[in-house]
N, C-alpha and C positions, 0 to 999 in steps of 0.2 A: 504494500498500499504507500510506502514511503517512495517507493520508484514511481507508482503513478502519479505522486502527487506533484512530481517533478515534469509530466510529460505535457506538452501546449497539443489542445486535438483542436487542429484548421478547420478539421470538417465541422466540429460544435459550432466553432466560430462561424464559417461559412453560411449554416443555414440559420445563424441568430441574426445577421444582419448582414454580410457582403453580399453582393450576385456571386453565383459560383459558377465560374468559367467554365465553357466548353472546353474538353478535352484538347481540342483544333487548336484554340485559342490559350493556352497551356503549353502547347506542344510549340506555336510559333511564338510565345514568351520567349521560353528559354530557348529555342533556336536563334532567334534574333539576336539577343543576348551576349550569346556565343559572338555570333558573326559581326555584333558591334564592336566587341571587346577586342578581336583582331584589327577591326578598324582605325581605335583608338590605341592600338597600339604601335600601328604603322603609322602614325601623327608624331608621337611623343619620341620615336625613334627620328623621325624625319625634322623636330624644332629645332635641334641643338644647330644641326646645320644652317637651316634658314635663318635665325634669330642671329647668329654668328656670324653671316654673310651680312644682312641688315647693321649691325654694329661695327663691321670693317667699312660700310659705307657712309655711316651716320655722319652727319655735316657737324656734328658739335659733342662734345664731351657728355652732354647734358643726354643727350640720346643715346651715344653707346653706351652709356651708365644704364639706361633705361631697359636697353636691350637686353644688357649680359645678367640684370636684375629678374628679367623674364626668364632665361635662361634656368637660372637657378630656382628661380622658383615653379618652373615646372616639372625641373627633376625632383622637387623636392616634395611635389604635391602629386605627381605623376599617377600615386595607385588612388590616392585618395579622391581624385577628379574623375577618374575611370568607375569608381562606384557609385559615386555620386550620380552620374548619368546615368548606369543603368540601374538605378535604385528609382532614378524618374520615372524613367520608360516604364520599369515594371509597375511604378505605382498607378500609372496609365489604365495598364492592363487590369489591375487588380480592383481599381475604382470606377470601371468602366462605365462611361455615362454620366458619371459625378465629376470625373475628375478636367480641368481648366488648366491648360498651359497657362502658365503668367505673362507669356508673349501675344496671347491672343489678340486680335485688333479688337478694337470696342466699335461700336456703331457712331456715326456720325453725330446722332442726338445726344450720347452718351459724354461728346468730349467737352469739357470747358476750353470754352475760347480765351478766357482772361486768362488761362494757364499756357496757354501757348506761347511760347517764349524758345530762345537760341542761345538764352544766359546762361544756364547750365551745358558747356558746349561737351562734357566728357560724356555725361549720361545721354545726350540726343546723337552722338557718336556712336554711341554702346547698342543704344536700342536700333538706330541705322541699320548697323551691321548684321543684329539678329535678323530685321525685317526684310532686310536684303538677301541676305542667306535661306530665309525661305521661300522669299517669292523666286529666289535661283532655282531652289531643289524642287519646286512646284512647277515652274515652267519647263524646267529642264526634263524631270523624269514624270510627266504630268498622267503621261500613259498606266505605266505601272502603278502610281498611286490610286491611281482612280479602280484601278481592276480589285487591289488590293483593298481599299473601301469597299466595294460591291461585295468580296467576300467578306468581309468582316459584320457587313451588315446582314449578309444570309444567313453567319452563325447566330447574330443577336436581335432577331427582327423587334424585338421588344423592347428594346434600350432604344431612346433617343439620340441620336450621334450627330454632332456638327462635324465637319470634314479636320475643323482643327483638334476635334475629342480623339478622333482615329488614335489609338494606342501608338501607333509606328509613323504619324503623320510628321509632316515636315517641323512644324509648331511645337508636336511635344517634344523631339530631338533636339531643336534648335532651344527652346525651355530649360531643357537639361543641361546643356552645352552651356547657356546664361548662368546657371543658379549654380554651375560648377566654377566657372569662371567670378564669380561674383567675391570670391572668399580670396582670391589671389592678391597677393598683399606689394602689387605693381605699378609702376607708373600709367594713367591711363594709356598714351602713348604705345607703351609694351603691351597692354592691355588689348588693345585692338589688333594690333600685330599678330597675338594670339587669334582673336578672331576671324582673322582675316586666312590666317593657316589653317584654321577648320573649313572657312569656305573655299578655299583651294583643295583640302581634300575630299571633303565631304562631296563637294559638288560635281566631283570625279568617280567617286565610288560608291557613292549612294546608289546608282544606277542597278549597281551589280547586287546591293542588299535587298534593293527592293523586290528585283528579279527572285532573288533567293526566298524572300519572305513569302511571294506567291506560290511558288513550288514548293514551298513544306504546305500550306493549306491546301496545292492540287492532290498532294501525298496523301492528305487526309481525307481525299474525297469530296473538298469545298470549290464547288462549279469548277470540275475538269475542264470540261467542252469550253469555256467563255476563252474568246480569242482578242475581243477587242472589250473595251468598257463601254456599260452601257451610256446611253446618251442622260442628260441632266433630267432629275424627275423620275428618273425608273431605279433610285435606290431604294426605295420604298419612301412613303407619305412621310414619316415619321421624319427620317433625315433629311428629306427636301425641306421639310419645313422648318426644322434648326438650322439648316445651313442656311437658308432664306432667310432668318430673322437677324443673321449676323452680316449680311450682306448688305451695301449700300447700293442705291438703286442707280442703274445707268439710264443713261437718254439712249437714244437710235443712232445717234453719230459716234458714242462710244464703241457699240457693239459694230461697228463698221471701219472702225481704224486696223488700219492695214499693217500687217506684220507683228499681230498678236498682241494689239493695242488695247482692246479691252481685256485681253487676261490679263496683261500688266496692272492697267487701273484698279482691276478689280481685286489684286493681291498687294496693291502698295503701301498699304499699312494704314492708308488715312490723310498722310501729310498735303498731297495734292489737295484734297478732298476739303480739309481743313484749310487749305490759304482760299482754294475756292469759293468757301463759306465764308469766310472772312470777305473776300471781294466783294462777292453780292450784297454782303451785309453797309459793306462802307462804300461800297460804288454805283449800289443797283444794278441795273442791266443794260449800261452803257458800255459794255465791251464792244470790241471791233464787229462789224457785221453783224450785231444784234438788235439794229433796231427794227421796229415793226412796220411793214408796209414796203419794204425792199423787193426789188423783184430778183427771182434767181439763188439757186441755193449748191454750195459748193460742201459737199461731203468729205471727210479727212482724206480719200484718195484723191480726188480732184484738185483738192489744196496742195497737196504734196507734189503733185505732176506738174500745176503750177509754179512753186516754189522751186522746183528741178530748172525748171526753165528762164528763170529771173536770175538764180545764184551767182552764174559766171558771166553776167552781162556787163561789157566794157563800159566805161565813161562815166560810174556814177561817181567816181570818188578822186576829181579832178582837184588839185591844190591842197590834198588833205582833208578834203570836208568829210564831216561825219553827219553820216545821213541816219534819222533815227529809225526804228520797226516801222513806225505807222508809215512814215512817207515812202520808206521800201514798199511797203504791202499796197502800196497804192493801184502801182499797175495790176497787182495781182489779182485783189478782190473787184476787179472792173469786169462786166460782161458784155458782150459786143456791141450793146447801144450806149455803153459808156458810163451806164448807173452802177452803183455798188449792187457786189451780191451777196448774200448771206451765209454764215458758215454756222454751225450747230453749236450750241452753249459752252461743251467741254473746250472742242477747239479754240473758241474764243476765249475761254478764261483761259487757256495755253498762250494764247497771244497777250493777252495783256499781262500775266506773269513777266514772262520773256521781257515782253519790251519794258517792265520797270526795272527789271534787274539789268538790261543794260543800258536803261536811262540814268541808274546809279553808278554805271560802271564809267559812261562816257562823261558823267558832271564830278568822276573821283579829282580831287585835286592831285593825288599820288601820282598821280599820272599824266607824263608828257602829252601834247597834243597830237605831235606823229606819231606815239605808241596807241592814243586811244582810237586815231583812224585806221589802224590795222587790227587791233581788234573787233573794232565795230564793223568790219567787214566780216565776222564771223555771226550776224546776227539770222542771218538766214538761216545756216546749216543748224545752228543751235536750236532754232526752232522745230527744225523739222526734226532733230532729234526729240525734243521735248512732247512733239504732237505725236512720236511714235511710242515713246515709252516715259510713263508719267513717274516711274520710278527714279528720272532725273532729276525730281526735284527734292527728295528724301535721302537718295543716296549719296553720302560723301564721298565714297572711292568711285563714285561713277569718272569713266575716262575723258570727256566730254568736260566735267566738272574739275578735273583735274588741270587739263591741257590750258583752261582758261586761267586758273590761280596761278600756274606755272610761268604762262605769258605774262601776266601781270607782277608778279615777284620778281621774274627778270627785269622787269622794264624800269621798275621802281628807282634804280639810282643810275636810269640812261640818261646822258645829255648830248642834244644832236651835236655832230661831229661838221667840221668844215667839209667843202664838197670835194677837197683835195685828199683828205683822209676815208681810208676805208673802217667801215663798221660792222662788223664780223656778227654782231648782235642783230644788228638792223636787218640784215640779209636773212639770217638763219630766220626770225620771225617772219618776213617778208615769204618766204620759202616755204612755209608752215600755213600762215594763210591762203597763198597762191593752191598747194597741195590740197585743200580741204575744197576752196573754189570749185577746183576743174575737176577733183577725183569723186567728192563724195554724193552718194546717191542716196542710198539705206542701209550703210554698213558702215557699224559704228566700230566695227576692230579698225577703222583707217584712223580712228582719233586716238588709239591705244597706240598703234603702232609710231604715229606721229609723236604721242608725247613720250616714249619712248626713245624715239631720235633725240628730241629735244634735251629730255634729262639727260642723256651723254653728253650731248655740246654744251648743255651748264655745268656738268660734275667735270668735262675739262676744262673750262672759263673756270671754276670755281679753284681746281687745284693752283692752276698758273696764277689767278690772283693771291692766294693762301699763301704761295710761296713769295710774291711781291711783298707781303702784307708781313709774311714772318721776318723777310729781311728789312723792312722798316721797324718793326717792332725790337729787332735784335739790336739795331743800331742805336733804335731810342733808349733802351734798355741800357746798352754800352756809355753813352753819352751820358745818360742820369747815374750812373755809377761813378764815371767820371766827374761830373759835375759834385757828389757829393765827398768823394775824395781829395778833390779841390778845396771845396770847402771848410772839410774836415784840417786840412794841412795848413790853409788861409788861417783858420780861427786858432791854431794851436802855434803859430809863429807871430799872430796878435799878441796873445796872453804872452809869450815867451818873450816878445820885444817890447812890451808896454812898457813906459818910463825908463828906458835904455836908450845909451845912445852909440850905436854901432857904425865904423866906418864903412864909406859907400861900398869899400870892394865885396866885405862881409856881408852888408846887406844885400847887395846883388846876388851874393851866393845863396843867401836863405832864398831868397824869392825866385831864385831860377832854379839851380841844379838839386839843391836841398831839398825845396817845395816838389821837385818831382820826385826826389826820393822817397820823401811822407806819402806821395798820392800813391805810389807803387807799393806802400807797405799795406795802405789803406786797402787795396786793393784786392793785392794777395793773401792778407792775412786777417783784414780787418781793424776795428778800434778797440777791440777788449783782447787782442793777442799779446803776448807778451814780446814779439818782435815789434809791433806800436807802443807798446811801453819803453823798450828799450831804444827805440828812436826818439821818444819824447826826453828822454833821458839826457841822451847825448845832443840833443838841440836844447836843453838846457846848460850844460856844461859848456858847450860850444857859444852860447850868449854871456856866460859869466866869464870864459876864458878873454874875452875882448871887452868885456864892461865889469870888473868882478865889483859886487856891491853886496853888503858894505867893507869897507879895506880895516882888515885888521893885521897884527903882527905876523898871523899865519899867513896871509894871503900870498906873499911871494914864493913860498915855499910851497904851497899848494898848489900855484900856478906852474912851478917846476915841476912837480910830479905828476901835474894832468894832462899838462900841453901834448906831451908823446903819444900818449894812447889817445887822447882826443884828433888829433891829427892822422893819425892811424887808422884810426875807426871812419875817420871822415873819406879817406881816402877808398878804403875797402867798400863802405857804405856807394859810392859815386861808380865804383868799378860794377857793383853789383846792377847797375841799372845800365852799364854801359856809356857812359859820360863820358864824351871827347875826352881822349887822355891828355891832351895839350892843354884843352881849356882846364882840367883838374891840374894838372901841374901848376897851372898859372894861377888858380886859385889859392893852391897852398902855400905858394909863395906869397899872396896879398895877403894870407893868414898870420902866416910866418912874420909878416912886418908890421901887421897890429898885433901881433903878440910881442914884439922888439918893442914897440912903441908904448904897452901898456906898462912894461918891466920900467922905462925911463920914467914915464909919469910916477910909477910908485918910489922909486929912486928919490926923487923931489919931494914928496908929500911925506908929510909927518901922520903918522897913522893910529888909528885906538886902539886900546889895550883891547886882547881878545877877551871874549865873551863866553858864558857855556852856552847858550842860546843857537851860536853859530853854526849851522851846520858841518858834519863831518867833514865830507866830501865838498859839496858844491853847495853854496846858499840857494835856499829857493827863490823862486822870482819875485813873492810878496816881502821878503827880508829885505825894507828898505830904512834900513835904523840910522840914525843920525853917525856921521862919520866925523871924528874930532882932527883934524888939519890945521898946519899952518899956513898953508899957500891958499888962499880962496881961490885965485884961479883953476887951481887943481882940483878943489872942492868941488867949484862950479863945474869942470868937465866930470868927475867922476858921477856927481848925484844932483839933482835939479828939481827938488817934489816941488808938483804944481798945489798951489796955493787953494785954499777954500775958497778964497773970492775969484780968481781965473777959473774955476769949475762951475762956479754958477753963472759969471759972466758969458761961459761958453753955453753954456745947456740953456741960457734968457736966447743967446744969435739965435742957437738952433732951432728954439720953439717958433721966434719970431720970424725966421724965413723958412719956415717948414712949408709941407705944401699941404693945402687944406685937405683933410680926410676924407674920404668917398662915402659919400651914402651908405647906412646899413642895407644890406640884402635881406630882404624878406627870406624864412626860415624856409618858408612853402618851394623857393627857388632854388632853394640850398639842396633841398630834399632831393627836387626833379633832378638835379645835378646827380647827386650820389646816387640816384636810381637809375640813372644812364646805365644800359648794359650796353658790352662789347656785342657790336655787329648792329645797333640801331642805325636807321638812317634818320638824316636833317637835312633840310633843307636849309641852307647859311646864306644870307641877303648881305651883300656889303657894296654900299656905292649904287643902288638900284640893281646891283649885278646877281642873282640868283643860282647858288651851285649848291648839288646833291652830292652828299658825302656820308661816310657812315664812319661809327667809331671802330677805331681798327683794331687801340688799346689803351687803357688806362696805365700810365706808368706809376706804382705805387712810389718808389722810391721820390721821385719830384713830384707830383701828386697831378700830373701832367695828360690830358685826354688828347690823343693823338686820332685825327679825321683824314680818311684819306676818299679819293673818288673813287668810282669803279674799275678803273684800271691799278688800283693801290698805290698813287704817287699819293705823295702828302698834300694836304689842302691847308691843312689849320691846325693850330695847337693852342689849349686854355688850360690855366689851372681852374681849379674847383669855382674861388670867387667869381673869377670872370667869364666862366660859362654859365655861371647862373645868372648872372648880369646882362650876358646875353639872351639867354632864354627870356629874361624877365620884359628886355626893351623889344622883344620880338627881332630879334636878328636871328635867333635861331627857331626854327620851326618843325618840330618831331614830325615824320611820316609813319604812317600805318603799315607796317609789311605785313599783315595776316592777310588771310585768305581771304581775296576778293569776293569771290563767290557768295562764301557765308558772310561776310559782310552784308553782300546785297540784299541777302535773304534773310539776314537780319531788320534791314531797314523797312524792307518790307513789309514782315511780320509789324513791326513797331508804328509805321504810317497806317496800314491798315485798322489796326488795334485802335490808333488815337481816332483815325475817321470813323470806325463803329461807333465812338463812346459820345465825339460830339454829336 
């Protein structure tokens, strides 16, 4: 009995509340779990190589770190993620009919329009990645999925199931994937890379997975003679009603979209529908071709045909003029009698949205007018893509969106060159635009090909610029270290010689050869090293040897004992820096003459008795005690302390003649200068001339901000205060180098929401 109390009876629990799965579904659950487990094993085996390749191509240390973090996290959580995904799918089987995938799309009526925003970019991108994967799987494996759904419905006719609730539906599989990825402690960019890796793997391998699932049910005798999926509505009234409850209503024009437009619209996840809803609420029905009473009607196929005809027509772009999409569509939407034709509501919404996107892009001050004209020529091709694929608006990784972003980002720092100068970037962008206008009809893969080619071009260009910028940074850092070393040497010499009277020859030696030696010591060993301390001590002895203070009875003896080692050490130090040997010999001779002069002055002077406070070897620079002497002239030669009255007068003169202090800079501008990151683009205005440049380096040693143009040549340098002052005075304007398509979409949503509230 004790043993029986530890046994859990699944049969009893099943009869008590849970629906009893048919044996065929139990078999499908177990077989599909093993099959999916092998698919996931293949993913994790390939993820290391993929992430390492991405890290190798990363444009910044931050990105590279994120990819390596993702690689480490996947290695650590491989087993946990696999178990999590399999358990999620198992729940869809065990709770069939009651289980709702987390990523299942809600109806349009359930969408809170006030919450529609792109501010949480990471959450949006993750959601878009999952929805895009669901849409891709449904479109690519539609036949196998529909046949599997029909067989599952046949096994459980009493259970009301929507397509997303099917135990092996793309929504269930991707929901399990999203749940497993939610616990990954990695950067959102690396998490999106993981999702895209799943995208690449699942899109290619789940075709076999769904075929195997169908074969498993066929082996169990479930609809073995079904050769093709049933048409809509024949899978049982319960399923059709449930599925219909979650599908948005589509117009006749949506169903006529070529290239599977209706399918993509139905599975796009709602973003296009939400944008359309906002468009109607904010602007009414004033879309292109939506006016009542006009003659003629263009369905999507006819509209696409007309767009193909006008796409590459010459003569529209003379002198860099940018035509709006509305202007370009005027001849397209005219019928034979010259009046405007009508298009369907969905096509009208797409036209309005694309028009607003390009209105934002063409009004963006970040882009040069020449680049605006080039990118503006892509309006018709982009409209064709949006008409045929509604996922264009909510799919962050769409090749057309990525190409537009790449073109805009590459042009942000571009400035027009003189006619005699070659401009590789402009030529490349022109070739991309011409290729799209001449070759694009309905094959979106062309944009992927152009994106790969343009990215390769920009990668080579980036590496070239990085080499130039690295040389500039190295030179600036070397110059900064040299300035620091020179300042340290100058400050030390000023302290050592303050209040001392040195012969001109010795003073020249200190400020030239000896200063170079001190700088070399700082550069090689630093100011905290023993060698620097030895150099400071030798400098103190050298100064004392030509102007000994205070003069005592032991001064002459100390000089006789110290001077040979001072001279030898001086000669050895200059030899260390390879100073001109002839100049070294001349400097030593001048120093010896200065020492002879010191001894002559000591002979003619009466000295004070020695005091205990006198240093043992060499007096400190601060030891300016009074000397008792008989010769007034000699005393003045050896010691002439500055009176308090003279110091006060000097200070008054300094204050009276000083430059008025600059006005204080607001802390907000100083904070902006501190927050400026390397790689940020700015527009610099000098004498009405505008120059675009980016921050290439911040030299901590000197506090300098170094700016370069797109070629990597140095344009300007600022210190923190002067940079903040330039920002406050509108001499420097920050440029937004974010993704232009995403910024445009954010702007559209904000404008539509504002107009709706008004």
